N, C-alpha and C positions, 0 to 999 in steps of 0.2 A: 152268836153274840150280836148285839146291835151294832150297826155301822157307826154310831156316834161314840163308841167306846174308843177313847184316844190313848189310854194307858194300858199297859200289860196287866194281865190277871195275876193275882198273887200266886205264890208257889203252892205246890201240892203238899198236903200235910196229913199225918195220922194222929196229930195231937189234939187235945181238948184245949179250947181257948175260951176265955170270958171276954166278950166284946161289948163295949159301951159306945153308942154312936149317937151323935147329934147331927141332924140334917135339916136344913131350911131351904126351901125352894119357892121362888116367886116367878110368875109369868105375867107379861104385859103384852097386850094384843091391840093392834090397830087394823084398819081395813086391809092394808097391804103388807104388814110386817108383824112379826112377833119376836119377843125376847124372853128367854128363860135364864134365870140366874140361880145357881145352887151353891150353898156353903156347907161344909161338913167338917166334923172333928170326930175322929175315931180313935179309941184307946183299946188296945188288945193286950191281955194278960194270959200268959201260958199257965195252964192248970196241970199239965202232965210234963214229964221229963223229956228233954230234947233227944234222948237216945231213941225215942219212938220214930224219929225221922232220919236217923243216921243211915239207914239202908237206902232211903230215897235220895238224900241230899249230900251224903258224905259226912265227914266229921268236922269240916272247917266252918267256923263262924255260925254254928247253930244257935248259940245264945243271943245273937243279935235280933232274932225274931221272938224272943221270950216276952218282952214288954216293949210295945211300940206305940207311937202316937202318930197319926197322920192327919194333917189339916190341909184344906184346900178349897178351891172354888172352881166352878166352870160356868161358862156363859155361852149361849147359842143364840144367834140372831138370824132370823129368816126373813127374806124380802122377796115378795112375789113380783117378778118383773112383768109377767103376763099371767093369764089364767092357766098356762101350761108350762111356764118357766119360773124357776126360783133360784135364789142364791142363798147359801148358808155360810155364815161365818162363825167359827167356834174357837173358844179360848179356854185353856185348861192350865191350872197351876196347882201343884201339890208339894208338900214337904212331909217326908216320912222320917221319923227319928227313932232310933233304937235307944230306949231309956236305960239299957244295960251298958252298952258300949259308948253311947254319946254320938255315934255316927249319924249323919243325915243324908238324905237322898232328896234332891230337888228335881222336879220334873215340870217342864212347860211345853205346851203344844199349841200351835195355831194352825187352823185349816180353813180353806175356802173351797166351797163346792158349788157346782152349777148343775142343775138337773132340768131336763126337758122331757115332757111327755108328748110324743109325736102322734100317736093314735091311742085309743083306750088300752091297747095291748102291747105297745112298743114304747119303751122308756130308755133314756140315756143319761149318764151322769159322768162328771169329771171332777176330780179333787186334787188339790195341792196341799201338802202338809209339811210343816216344819216342827220338829220336836227336839228338845235338848234336855239334858239332865246330868246328874252325878249318880253314881252307883252307891248303894248302901255300904259297900266295902270301902268306899272312899278312895279307891285306887285310880279309877278312870272316869272321865267325862265322856259323854257321847252326844252326837248330833245325828239327826235323821232328817233327810229331805226326801219326800216321795211324791210321785204323781201317779194317779190311777184314773182309769176310764172304764166304763162298763156300758154295755147295751143289754137290755133284758126284754124278752118277748114272752108273753103268756100264750100258751096253746090250749 
């Protein structure tokens, strides 16, 4: 999966779904920076019965994924500090709604990453991220704060 993926991947399913999706993306570029903005609206309609997933997910709240709508945006700004160093700022916002139950899930994430290429084969990166949201079950909110660092070398 790409490192820019800030939200979890949808659940595993054996069901047939009809999905209609609108996606608009724009990119702006200058000599030292770039900005990408994406907007989306996804509607998903179940074509098969929810019992197909009961062995995978159990029997609770299976109908909340029958008819859903997800809307959101994401933006990424990249600024080149030098020819070998850059800063990325990423913002993500999404709202998922179960059209059957009326429950919603709001997700927001903000991350700042710094990367540096020391040699053609040695690279380092550090990232700080904050994410928060509500679960589709409506029972709990969550907050995530993370810091990660990596060094990679090609052989």
